[in-house]
Structures are given as structure tokens and as C-alpha cells.
N, C-alpha and C positions, 0 to 999 in steps of 0.2 A: 520587388516582394510590399507586401503593403506593412502601415507604419506596428499595427500591432502588435504582427506573426512576428518579425523582424525586433521587439522589443520581447515580444515571448523568448523566445530561441536565446537572444542574447542574458537571457532567467533577468533583464528584470523586474517583471510579472508573470502570469499566464494572463491569456488575452482577453479575457475578462475585465480584470483587472491592469492590466496596459491603457485600453476602451473608458475607466473610467479615469485616466493617468490624465491622456488624450483630451479626453473631456475638457477634467479640471485646467484646463493650460499648462501643465507640468512635462508638458514633453515640446521640446523646437526641435525644426530642422534644418538646416543651413539660420540658425540664427533666428526662424521664424516658427514662428508660433507653430503643432502640428494639429492640424483637422485631423475626425475621421473620414479614411476610405485613401491619407495620401498615404505613395507609395516611396519606399525607401530605393538606391541600391548603392555599391558596396566606397562611393568618390561624397554620397549624403552625410555632413556632420548629423551626424545624431544628439539630443544633450535632454537628461532627465536633471531636472531638478533637485539638486543632492538631498537639501536636507530632508527635503520627501523622502527623495528616497532611504536615509538616514531610520527615518520613524518610519517606515515599512520593516524596514528592520526587526528595527527596536519588537514589533508589534509581531511578525510570528513571533507566532507555543510551537512545540512541539510533546506530545503525549504518549510510553506508553501507555497504554492501557491494556490487564488482567477483562477481557469478555467473560461473563459469566453465563454459564447454559444458557439458555431461554431466550438469550436477548438476539430481538434481531437488529444484525447491524447496519443495514441497508430496506425503504421504503418497508415499516412493518401495515402490512393487514387488520387491522380492525379486530380483536382482541388479542391481538402481538403488542410487546414491552419494543420503542426501539432506543439505540444506544443516546437515543437526542433525553431519553422521557427520565435513563438514570441516571446514565453522570455527567453531572452539575458542575460544572467549570465556567469561570469567574467571565471569558469571552466565549466565540461561537465558536464550531469548529465540527469538523466534518473528520467521521473515520478513512482512510484509506484505503480501499480493499474488501473484502467481502472476507466474510468468515462466520457460518451461518449458526444455525438457531440450532443444533443440538449437538455445536461443538465449542467451546472454549479457546483460550492461551490468546496471545497476544495481537495483536489489530491497535494502528497511531494512526493517533486522532491528527488535525493540524488545522491554523490557519492559513495556508503558502500552497496553492491551488499550482504552482509549479513545476508542484515534484510528480502529479501525480500521476503522466502524463508514462516521467522513464520508469517510474514506481513496480505501475501493473502491466505493462507492456511487455510482455513473454522476449523479443528481440532483445532486451538490454539484460536474461540471464540472470536477476537479481534473485538468488536463496531466499528459500521462505523452510522452514523444522520446525518438523511436526511431530510427535510422540504416538502414537495411535497404538491398543490396546479394543483385539476382536474376537469371538466368543469363544474359540474352542486354541485347540494346540494349533502353532503358526506350524504347513510344513515351510522344506531350504528351496520345494520345488516351486509352493508358492511363491517366494521373496524374488527366490530365480525371474521368473516369470513376470512379475510387477514393476522390475529395476529395469528390465531386458523393453517394458513396452505393451500393455496389454486392452484390446480397444473394448472401448467400454461402450459403444452400444451407434457413438457420434458420429467419434473419435481419436487417437491411436494414439497415444500416452507415448510421451518420449521414453528415451535410458531417464534411469535417476538412481540418486543412491541411496539405497535403503538396507539396515539394520539390525539381523533378529536381535533385543536386546534382556526377550525373556520369555516364558513359557509364548505369551498371547498375544507381547508389545513388539513393539517396531517403530524403527525411525528412518521417522522420509528425512532428503530430499528432494525437493523443485522447484525448480523455475516457471514454473504453467499454473496457473490459474483457472483448471475447466470448472465450472458447477458442478460444487460437491465431490469433485478431483476422488479424495480419495478413498475416500464411500462406492465410487461406484471399481476405482478397480477393487475393493477386496472383495466387493463383491463379485468380480468378471472371473478368481480365481476361485467362488466357496464358500465367503468368509461378509460377516456381520460385522460392523463395529462398534463396540463399544463405549469405548472413549477416545476425541478430537482431542490431541490440546496441542495449539502451533506454538513450538516454544522458540522462536527465532525470526527473523525478515530482518535480511543485508546483517551485519553487525552490530542488532539489535535485537534483544536477549532478556527473553520473560521474569529470566533469576523467580525472583522468590515472595515477588509480585501475586496472594492471593485475590484469588475472583473477588471481581467486582472493584480491585484495586489501584493507580495508576501512578507512575511520575511523568518527569518533566523530562527529556531527554538534552543530552547538555555540552556541553563544555567541548571537550573531544571525541568524548562521543557521540558529536550532534556534531561539529567539527566533519568527520573523516562518514560519519552516514550523506552529509549536504553533495560532500567529495564526490561522490560518486555519484550522482542523481545532479549534481551543475556543470 
């Protein structure tokens, strides 16, 4: 396989970051400086400059952010406000995953491209939890239908956990993330979402963060988070 893919699979860096390491001369194959496009096999000895990798590890940042209603998580259009506009930080970070403009709650920002794919692809089964309020009293039949999976126009959702926690409010845990999925699930059983808040991603919880507030993910919480992804 190509050297950049090898480095990504070994969790040294994302493919793009791996290309940068290679171009900077920090990667060797069997003692010889690697170049872009080189291929490696299981018998080759690949090495990456330890000081560079240590520095890169120390520079990685992971933030839990409570995205407010009205803020776009990705690619804001004219007249919209994006996370980059309202969230100021000492380093350039990017959000992993989406949370639509009308929703609020937990979103993770980082500069670690290694974790994006494993966080987002449904096949890894990582949980995301939400608390949702709809426009009228929620029937047990509607809850059961959504839990079993409903057709949302171009897709039938997977079975999921749903718990009614109030007359109009329920908790839902998904392992997939189609565009505006929960809103479309509610519409499929005759309801409109009034409020939607994401409260958990894997083992990272929103907690008591107010809209617009953030905290750094670190210590054992970070260690356990990365253990699930790398």
C-alpha cells in the first residue's frame, strides 16, 4: 500500500498530514527517506521522527462545544453564521460531524484529522444521544414506530433506542446520522420538532455547558475517547 495510507492506518496522522510528514523528510522506509507515492509491505521497516511525532501529539486539541441555535456547523451560506465566526480559539480547529442550524448541543472540535472517519462512519456504531421536544403530546405508538425504524423519504432508519421522558419530550440514541434525521423521523409519524439538543457523543457528554460555552477534553476522558477511535 502507499506510504501515506500506511501511516494513516497506523494512526500516525491523517493521509493529508502523512503527506506533509513525508515531504518534510520525517519518514523513512528501511532507513531510506520516503517520498510521496512510495509503497510499503508488511516486511518493510517504516520509521517516523519521534521528536516530530511527540510535538504533533502535544499540539492536538479536543474541545466539547455547545453549539447554539442559529449557528451553522459547516459551510455557511451568505447571511448565515458559522462556528468559525463565533468560536474563537488559539488554534485553528474544525468540527467533526454536523448539527443543523435549528438544533443546539454538543459538537466536538479538533485539529486531529485521524479521528474523523471512525467517528462519523455508521459501521463503527458510535452512539449519539439527543433530547427532543415535539409540538404536541407524543403517543407510545409514534415512539415505537420511530424505535423500529421509519421511512424518511429516501432511507429507512435503523432500529434505535427511544425513551419518552415527558408528555412532548423523548430521549433518542442513534448510531447513524442522516441529514436532519430526527426531524424527518418525527415528521414521518406526524410531529414537528420544537427543540433538539445533542447531549452526548460516545462517552463525551454536554453536561452543564450553556449555549456558546466550551471545555477542553483531557485526562482520562480524552484517553478513553481516543481508545475507542485509534
